[in-house]
C-alpha positions in Angstrom: 0.0 0.0 0.0 1.4 3.4 -1.0 1.1 6.4 1.3 2.2 9.9 0.5 4.5 11.7 2.9 2.6 14.9 2.7 -0.7 15.6 4.4 -2.6 17.5 7.1 -4.9 16.6 10.0 -6.7 18.4 12.8 -8.1 16.9 16.0 -10.3 18.4 18.7 -11.3 17.2 22.1 -12.8 18.9 25.2 -14.2 18.4 28.6 -15.7 20.9 31.2 -12.3 22.3 32.0 -10.2 22.2 28.8 -10.4 22.5 25.0 -7.6 20.6 23.2 -6.7 21.5 19.6 -4.0 19.5 17.7 -2.7 20.2 14.1 -0.4 17.7 12.4 1.4 18.5 9.1 3.7 16.2 7.2 6.2 16.8 4.4 8.9 14.9 2.6 11.9 13.6 4.5 14.3 10.8 4.2 13.6 9.6 7.7 11.0 10.3 10.4 11.5 13.7 12.0 8.9 14.7 14.6 8.8 18.4 15.7 6.5 19.0 18.7 5.2 22.5 19.6 3.8 22.1 23.1 2.7 24.4 25.9 5.0 24.4 28.9 2.6 22.2 30.9 3.1 19.4 28.5 6.8 19.3 28.2 7.0 16.3 30.6 4.8 14.4 28.2 6.8 15.0 25.1 8.3 11.5 25.0 4.8 9.8 25.2 3.4 12.0 22.5 6.4 11.4 20.3 6.1 7.6 20.7 2.4 7.7 19.9 3.2 9.5 16.6 6.0 7.0 15.8 3.7 4.1 16.2 1.5 5.4 13.3 3.9 7.3 11.0 7.1 5.8 9.6 8.6 8.5 7.4 8.4 12.2 6.8 9.0 15.5 8.6 6.0 15.8 10.9 5.1 19.0 12.8 2.7 18.8 15.6 1.1 21.8 17.2 -0.9 21.3 20.5 -3.0 24.1 21.9 -4.6 23.8 25.4 -7.3 26.3 26.3 -9.5 26.8 29.3 -13.1 25.9 28.4 -15.5 28.8 28.5 -17.5 27.0 31.2 -14.5 26.8 33.5 -13.2 29.6 35.7 -10.9 32.1 34.0 -8.0 31.1 36.2 -7.1 34.7 37.0 -6.2 35.4 40.6 -5.4 38.5 42.6 -1.9 38.7 44.0 -3.0 40.0 47.4 0.5 40.5 48.7 1.6 42.7 45.8 -1.7 44.7 46.1 -1.2 45.3 49.9 2.4 46.4 49.4 1.3 48.8 46.6 -1.4 50.4 48.6 0.9 50.8 51.6 3.5 52.6 49.4 0.8 54.9 47.9 -0.5 55.8 51.4 3.1 56.6 52.5 3.6 58.8 49.4 0.3 60.7 50.0 1.2 61.2 53.6 4.7 62.4 52.9 3.6 64.6 49.9 0.5 65.8 51.7 -1.7 64.7 48.8 -5.5 64.2 49.0 -6.0 62.4 45.6 -8.0 59.2 45.8 -6.8 55.9 44.4 -9.1 54.9 41.6 -9.9 51.4 40.4 -8.6 52.0 37.0 -5.2 52.7 38.5 -5.2 49.2 40.0 -6.5 47.4 37.0 -3.7 48.7 34.8 -1.1 47.2 37.0 -0.4 43.6 35.8 1.6 42.8 39.0 -1.6 42.5 40.9 -2.9 39.7 38.8 -1.7 36.2 38.0 -3.2 33.3 36.0 -3.2 29.7 37.1 -0.8 27.4 35.2 -2.8 24.8 33.2 -2.3 21.9 35.6 -3.0 18.8 33.4 -3.7 15.5 35.1 -4.0 12.1 33.6 -7.6 12.6 32.6 -6.6 15.7 30.6 -3.6 14.0 29.1 -6.0 11.2 27.8 -8.0 14.1 26.2 -4.8 15.3 24.5 -4.0 11.8 23.2 -7.6 11.6 21.8 -7.2 14.9 19.9 -3.7 13.8 18.7 -5.1 10.5 17.5 -7.9 12.3 15.7 -5.4 14.6 13.9 -3.0 11.8 13.0 -5.9 9.7 11.6 -7.0 12.6 9.4 -3.4 13.0 8.3 -3.1 9.3 7.4 -6.4 9.4 5.5 -5.1 12.2 3.4 -1.7 10.4 2.9 -3.6 7.3 1.8 -5.7 9.2 -0.8 -2.7 11.0 -2.2 -0.8 7.6 -2.2 -3.5 6.1 -4.4 -3.1 8.8 -7.0 0.7 8.4 -6.8 0.4 4.6 -7.4 -1.9 5.2 -10.4 0.6 7.5 -12.0 3.6 5.2 -11.3 1.8 2.2 -12.7 1.0 4.2 -15.8 4.7 5.1 -16.3 5.8 1.5 -15.7 3.4 0.3 -18.4 4.9 2.9 -20.8 8.4 1.5 -20.0 7.1 -2.1 -20.6 5.7 -1.1 -24.0 9.1 0.5 -25.0 10.9 -2.6 -23.7 8.8 -4.8 -25.9 9.7 -2.7 -28.9 13.4 -3.0 -28.0 13.0 -6.7 -27.7 11.6 -7.0 -31.2 14.2 -4.7 -32.7 17.1 -6.3 -30.9 17.3 -9.7 -32.8 16.9 -8.0 -36.2 19.5 -5.3 -35.4 22.1 -7.8 -34.3 21.6 -9.9 -37.4 21.7 -6.8 -39.6 24.9 -5.6 -37.8 26.5 -9.1 -38.3 25.8 -9.1 -42.1 27.0 -5.5 -42.5 30.3 -6.3 -40.8 30.7 -9.4 -42.9 30.2 -7.5 -46.1 32.6 -4.7 -45.0 35.3 -7.2 -44.1 35.0 -8.9 -47.5 35.3 -5.6 -49.3 38.4 -4.6 -47.3 40.0 -8.0 -47.7 38.9 -8.9 -51.2 42.4 -9.5 -52.5 43.4 -11.5 -49.4 42.7 -15.1 -48.7 40.2 -15.3 -45.9 39.7 -18.1 -43.4 35.9 -18.1 -43.4 35.6 -20.1 -40.1 37.8 -17.6 -38.3 36.0 -14.7 -39.9 32.6 -16.0 -38.8 33.9 -16.5 -35.2 35.4 -13.0 -35.0 32.3 -11.4 -36.4 30.1 -13.4 -34.0 32.1 -12.1 -31.0 31.7 -8.5 -32.2 28.0 -9.0 -32.8 27.6 -10.7 -29.3 28.9 -7.5 -27.7 25.8 -5.8 -29.1 23.5 -8.5 -27.6 21.1 -6.9 -25.0 18.8 -9.8 -24.2 20.2 -10.2 -20.6 19.8 -6.5 -19.8 16.2 -6.6 -21.2 15.4 -9.6 -19.0 16.8 -7.9 -15.9 14.9 -4.7 -16.6 11.7 -6.6 -17.0 12.4 -8.3 -13.7 12.9 -4.9 -12.0 9.6 -3.6 -13.5 7.8 -6.7 -12.1 9.2 -6.2 -8.6 8.3 -2.5 -8.8 4.7 -3.2 -9.5 4.5 -5.9 -6.8 6.0 -3.5 -4.2 3.4 -0.9 -5.0 0.6 -3.3 -4.2 2.0 -5.4 -1.4 4.7 -3.7 0.6 3.8 -1.7 3.7 6.6 0.8 3.3 7.7 0.6 -0.3 9.5 4.0 -0.6 13.1 2.9 -0.1 12.7 -0.3 -2.2 11.2 1.6 -5.1 14.1 4.1 -5.0 16.6 1.2 -5.2 14.7 -0.4 -8.1 14.7 2.9 -9.9 18.5 3.0 -9.7 18.7 -0.6 -11.0 16.3 0.2 -13.8 18.3 3.2 -14.9 21.5 1.1 -14.8 20.1 -1.6 -17.1 18.7 1.0 -19.5 22.1 2.8 -19.7 23.8 -0.6 -20.5 21.2 -1.3 -23.2 21.8 2.2 -24.7 25.6 1.8 -24.7 25.6 -1.7 -26.2 23.0 -1.3 -28.9 23.8 -0.5 -32.5 20.2 0.3 -33.4 19.0 3.9 -33.7 15.4 3.0 -32.8 16.6 1.1 -29.7 18.7 4.1 -28.6 15.7 6.4 -29.1 13.5 4.1 -26.9 16.1 3.9 -24.2 16.0 7.7 -24.0 12.2 7.6 -23.6 12.6 4.9 -20.9 15.1 7.0 -19.0 12.8 10.0 -19.1 10.0 7.9 -17.5 12.4 6.5 -14.9 13.4 10.1 -13.9 9.7 11.0 -13.6 9.2 7.9 -11.4 12.2 8.8 -9.3 10.7 12.3 -8.6 7.4 10.8 -7.7 8.6 8.2 -5.2 10.5 10.9 -3.2 7.0 11.6 -1.8 6.2 8.0 -0.9 6.4 6.9 2.8 
């Protein structure tokens, strides 16, 4: 099964006290790279969250954003710092007494001073952490769904390109036998013209020409290339994580195609190998996005 490495998912969970929002984004990467953006209160749970993600995603650069908010039904969490307020009022009274001022202290003066207020830290207990895992699972499941849908489209495109290569390889196979025989006969005629006044050992000539013609034989390379194409198609359908194997098969397919191109003496075969290499390059680009 083919999964893309790119995708997005969002998860939401809440109870009477908290609202948890989780966003997960994934892009291409050679290995699994998990980046967690967590509130301070969750830093001690980073390992658990990372392991949860690793259990579901095998490859890609994954960015996870977790936002924890107080539910509207819960208390605001804002408290008065009574000690700071008392000290402030005492100082003001002393200033008024020393400066002989009669100005009254207004409420707006106190509200504008942030030192008098403090907010509760979001103390998350096991129940709330289960809520966070629920939201994270929801986001990751959405991400995987998108990765799967994109993977299906990738697989369709890759299969189409493999079929194009197979068709070109069939053409090469048909041209190969004819081109070798034609090359053999041309060499034979050239040698006879060059050595028309010289006595020729026909048996030796036939052997030497056969050796030269054999160097242009590409049957083995065609068989190996067909084998790679077969394994490629099987990996698309059967392997759980085909990305790395497909990349290796691409390298081998390109190697065999280059060998065919270098050995052949047929213009039509050379042309077809160029087209095959173009398709392999397109396949290589596509599989960089496969998990």
